C-alpha positions in Angstrom: 7.4 -40.9 162.6 9.1 -39.8 160.0 12.2 -41.1 159.3 14.5 -39.3 157.0 18.4 -39.9 155.9 21.0 -38.4 154.0 23.0 -40.8 152.0 25.8 -40.5 149.7 24.7 -40.6 145.8 26.8 -41.4 142.8 25.0 -40.8 139.4 27.0 -43.6 137.5 25.5 -46.2 139.8 21.9 -47.9 141.5 20.6 -46.2 144.7 21.5 -50.3 145.9 25.1 -50.0 145.0 26.1 -47.0 146.0 24.8 -46.5 149.3 27.0 -46.5 152.6 26.1 -45.9 155.9 28.2 -42.8 156.6 25.8 -39.9 156.8 25.0 -36.7 158.8 25.0 -37.2 162.2 23.1 -33.7 162.9 20.6 -35.0 160.2 16.8 -34.4 162.5 14.6 -37.2 162.8 11.4 -35.6 162.5 8.5 -37.2 164.9 5.5 -35.4 164.0 4.0 -38.1 162.4 3.2 -40.4 165.4 2.8 -44.5 164.7 -0.1 -45.7 166.6 0.2 -48.8 168.9 -2.5 -50.8 166.7 -2.7 -53.3 163.7 0.1 -53.3 161.0 -0.1 -50.7 158.3 2.2 -49.0 156.0 4.0 -45.5 156.7 5.2 -43.2 153.9 8.5 -40.9 154.5 6.8 -37.6 152.8 9.7 -35.6 153.0 13.4 -35.5 152.6 16.4 -32.5 152.6 18.0 -34.1 149.7 17.5 -35.9 146.4 17.1 -38.1 145.8 16.1 -39.5 149.2 16.4 -42.9 148.5 16.3 -45.9 151.9 19.2 -48.6 150.5 17.0 -51.5 149.3 14.2 -49.7 147.9 13.5 -50.7 144.5 15.8 -53.4 144.2 14.9 -56.8 142.3 13.8 -59.8 143.5 15.4 -63.4 143.7 12.9 -65.7 145.0 13.5 -64.9 148.8 10.2 -63.0 149.4 12.3 -59.9 150.7 14.2 -58.5 147.2 17.6 -58.9 149.0 19.8 -61.5 147.0 22.1 -63.8 149.1 25.0 -63.3 146.4 28.4 -63.9 146.2 30.1 -60.9 148.1 33.8 -60.3 147.9 35.5 -63.4 148.7 32.0 -65.2 149.9 33.6 -64.9 153.1 30.4 -63.3 155.3 27.8 -65.5 153.2 29.6 -68.8 154.5 29.3 -67.8 157.9 25.7 -66.1 157.6 23.1 -68.2 158.8 20.2 -65.6 159.6 19.3 -62.8 157.7 16.3 -60.5 158.1 15.5 -57.7 155.7 12.2 -55.7 156.4 10.7 -55.7 153.1 6.8 -56.4 153.0 7.0 -60.3 151.8 4.7 -61.3 148.2 4.1 -64.6 149.6 2.5 -63.8 152.8 5.3 -64.4 154.8 5.5 -61.7 157.6 9.1 -61.6 157.7 11.6 -63.5 156.0 15.0 -65.4 156.7 16.3 -65.5 153.5 19.0 -67.7 153.9 17.0 -70.8 156.4 13.8 -69.9 156.2 13.8 -69.2 160.1 10.6 -66.8 159.4 9.2 -64.0 162.2 6.7 -61.7 162.8 6.1 -58.4 162.8 4.0 -57.3 166.6 2.0 -54.2 166.4 5.2 -52.8 163.9 4.2 -51.4 160.9 6.6 -51.5 157.2 7.9 -48.1 155.9 7.0 -47.7 152.4 7.9 -45.1 149.6 11.3 -43.7 150.7 11.0 -45.5 153.7 10.6 -49.0 152.5 12.6 -51.9 153.8 12.2 -50.7 156.9 10.2 -51.7 160.0 9.2 -48.6 162.1 8.6 -49.2 166.2 6.9 -46.4 168.0 9.0 -47.2 171.4 7.7 -46.4 174.8 4.8 -48.7 175.9 3.4 -49.2 172.2 4.5 -52.8 172.5 6.0 -53.1 168.8 8.3 -55.5 168.2 9.6 -58.3 165.9 9.5 -61.7 167.2 12.2 -64.1 165.6 11.8 -67.7 165.9 12.7 -69.6 169.1 16.5 -71.2 169.4 18.2 -68.9 166.8 21.3 -69.7 169.3 20.7 -73.5 169.2 24.4 -75.0 168.6 26.1 -71.4 168.4 29.4 -71.2 170.1 31.0 -68.2 168.3 28.4 -66.0 167.0 28.0 -62.4 165.4 25.1 -60.6 166.1 24.6 -57.2 163.7 22.0 -55.0 163.1 21.4 -51.7 160.9 18.6 -49.1 162.8 18.0 -45.8 163.3 17.4 -44.7 167.0 15.0 -41.9 167.8 16.8 -41.4 171.7 14.0 -41.2 174.1 14.5 -43.6 177.4 17.3 -45.7 178.2 17.6 -49.4 178.2 15.5 -49.6 175.0 16.5 -52.6 173.1 17.9 -53.3 169.8 18.0 -57.2 170.6 17.0 -59.4 173.4 17.2 -63.0 173.4 16.3 -65.0 176.5 13.9 -66.1 178.8 11.9 -65.3 182.2 11.8 -67.5 185.2 8.6 -69.3 183.7 10.6 -70.4 180.9 7.3 -70.3 178.4 7.1 -69.0 175.4 6.6 -65.2 175.1 6.4 -64.5 179.0 7.5 -61.7 180.6 5.7 -61.9 184.0 8.7 -62.9 186.0 12.3 -61.8 186.9 14.6 -62.5 183.5 16.7 -65.9 184.1 19.1 -65.7 181.4 19.4 -63.5 178.2 21.6 -61.8 175.6 20.9 -58.2 174.8 22.0 -55.1 173.3 20.5 -51.6 174.2 20.8 -48.1 174.1 21.5 -46.7 177.4 22.0 -44.3 175.9 25.5 -45.8 175.3 25.0 -49.1 173.8 25.4 -51.7 176.6 25.5 -55.2 175.9 24.7 -58.2 178.3 24.9 -61.6 179.2 22.9 -63.6 182.3 23.5 -67.4 183.0 20.9 -69.0 185.2 20.9 -68.5 188.1 19.3 -65.2 187.7 20.8 -62.4 189.7 24.7 -64.2 189.3 26.8 -61.2 188.3 26.2 -60.4 184.8 28.5 -60.2 181.6 28.8 -56.4 180.2 30.7 -54.2 177.9 29.3 -50.4 177.2 30.3 -48.2 174.5 32.5 -45.2 175.3 30.2 -42.7 173.5 25.8 -42.6 173.5 24.5 -44.8 170.6 23.9 -41.9 167.7 20.3 -40.8 167.2 18.7 -39.9 163.8 20.8 -41.5 161.6 21.4 -45.0 160.3 23.9 -46.9 162.2 25.7 -50.2 162.0 26.1 -51.9 164.9 27.7 -55.4 166.0 28.0 -57.9 169.0 31.0 -60.2 168.3 30.9 -63.4 171.1 33.9 -65.4 170.8 33.8 -68.7 173.4 36.5 -70.0 171.5 38.9 -67.5 172.9 36.8 -65.9 176.1 36.4 -62.5 174.2 33.2 -60.5 173.2 33.4 -57.6 171.6 31.2 -54.2 170.5 30.9 -52.4 167.4 29.5 -49.4 166.3 30.2 -48.0 162.3 32.6 -50.6 161.6 34.8 -49.6 164.8 35.1 -51.8 167.6 33.9 -49.4 170.9 34.1 -51.9 173.6 35.4 -55.7 174.5 35.5 -57.7 177.8 36.3 -61.5 178.8 33.7 -63.7 178.2 34.0 -66.7 180.0 30.3 -68.0 179.5 28.2 -70.2 177.3 25.9 -69.1 174.8 23.9 -72.7 175.8 23.0 -71.2 179.0 20.6 -68.7 177.5 17.1 -70.4 177.0 15.9 -68.7 174.2 12.3 -69.1 173.5 11.7 -64.7 173.6 14.0 -63.5 170.4 12.8 -60.3 170.2 14.0 -57.1 168.1 12.9 -53.6 169.9 11.5 -55.7 173.4 13.6 -56.0 176.7 12.6 -59.4 179.1 12.2 -56.8 181.6 8.6 -55.5 181.4 9.6 -52.0 182.8 11.9 -51.2 180.2 10.2 -49.1 177.1 10.0 -50.5 173.6 12.7 -49.3 170.8 11.6 -46.2 169.2 13.0 -45.9 165.8 13.4 -48.4 162.6 15.5 -51.4 161.4 16.4 -51.9 158.1 18.5 -55.3 158.8 19.5 -57.8 161.4 21.4 -60.9 160.6 23.3 -63.8 162.4 26.7 -65.5 161.7 27.6 -68.5 163.0 31.2 -67.5 163.8 33.1 -64.3 165.3 33.8 -62.0 162.5 36.9 -60.1 162.7 37.2 -56.3 162.9 38.2 -56.3 159.2 35.3 -58.4 158.2 33.1 -55.8 160.0 34.5 -52.8 158.9 33.8 -54.2 154.9 30.1 -55.3 156.0 29.6 -51.3 157.5 30.9 -50.1 154.2 28.9 -52.3 152.1 25.7 -51.1 154.0 22.6 -53.1 154.8 21.7 -54.0 151.4 24.9 -55.7 150.1 24.8 -58.7 148.5 26.5 -61.8 150.0 27.8 -65.0 148.4 
């Protein structure tokens, strides 16, 4: 899969400092190079329409976290004070497959591949029935009431119900199983509009859902965040720093038994895998404000946080 993006560039600053996820919505996503659904490998992005063609995060200095993305002070240190998990999709030199640079809850790639060259700092997923996804540790939601889940992705389009993230279980409650009907979950899908859903046991009870008003962007780097605020019984969905949907959230995250914590894979076995790439995934232990999410969007996926 060839993933190309058109970034802003200022010659007076480094690529990491100048990258912002504001880019052409007409940028084509070339799919002439197909990812094979086999073991992990590296893929080069081999052509660009503009120079320099840089993925934010490529060429950055490491900080000992194994992913080359420092967890340092940002403006006011507000986001870092709430940040509890950060996955940044750089190949780790110490053998850890997918580093959590905040709390060390590292994950693994399943069939997925890291990009290299201009695609460095991403993980690429072939989608459809390739069974390529990112497997995060179990129970990342334990003890959380107010939470923000944030990602930067490029979606290649395709079939509905492709998951950006899906945390939960099937009726067996067994780690990794999706042979039974999903019992509890919290997910975000491209449907093709961004669609959030929350299900608490018993399954088949009414879901809590919210859906964006417009289709999820394709072929360009997109910032997306779900904010769950149990304290105020509200949930909200943000795309590129702007709120696009909200709903009453009269439930509790503790009802989700999250033994299947996946990026790019659904609890429902019939749903296709996510086709595209991830540049960053974060979890915060509070409900970020609209202003904070707008700032995070402007800062981009490789921002230093303190």
